[in-house]
Steps between C-alpha positions, in 0.01 A plus 500: 500500500331835574171564317612838367840655431684653791517878519866510390415277200213734411738799502754316283226403254373860485856623442537282187308762300544800729143476628345445157288206388722234339239439230362839393756742647233705679589666831201400710341707773644438847379166630406369153836339421480129569746215480423245231647153469655439155416132552175509700490347845199294387733334249794438730661846498689594813570822684853529363627840388541389138133394491361829637409789269345840578159536338215749508166365621360494147783295345522268799126424484508466120795259517321289763672160519682518165877481465676802345525314168130408502407857597709637211306275258170606660587869461621447143169341401308790656720757323473325163121472531477870580727591209299282261178665619654838419620378161869497588706187493861431419662161462721546807364598842740463789386555859777615733417582859650809661714300742668302223715800414659503845842364588336191646254374235323173548508231233176306511 
C-alpha cells in the first residue's frame, strides 16, 4: 500500500468540495490544501477514495489522528466552551462540517 494517496486520488478528494476544506469550507492558498484520512492511517485507515477528504492545513493538523466523529465532538466542546465564556449557550449545538452538505456525505 502506498504511503500517501496517488495524485489522481488527491485530485478526486480535492474535487469533493471544489477545492475547499471539507471541515471549515475555507478555500486555502495554493499548496495549502491537504488530503486528510477520515479514518486515520494510524488507526487502520486506508488510501481508498471514500476515506480521503480535502482539508486545509489548520483543520488537518487540528484533527490529528481523530476520526471525523471524534473531531466533530472535539470541535463541539471547543465551540460550547467559547460560547459559555461569552455568556451564550443554547440547549442544542449541532456541528456540521462543510463537506457534509455535499452529494456524497460521510456517515461516521
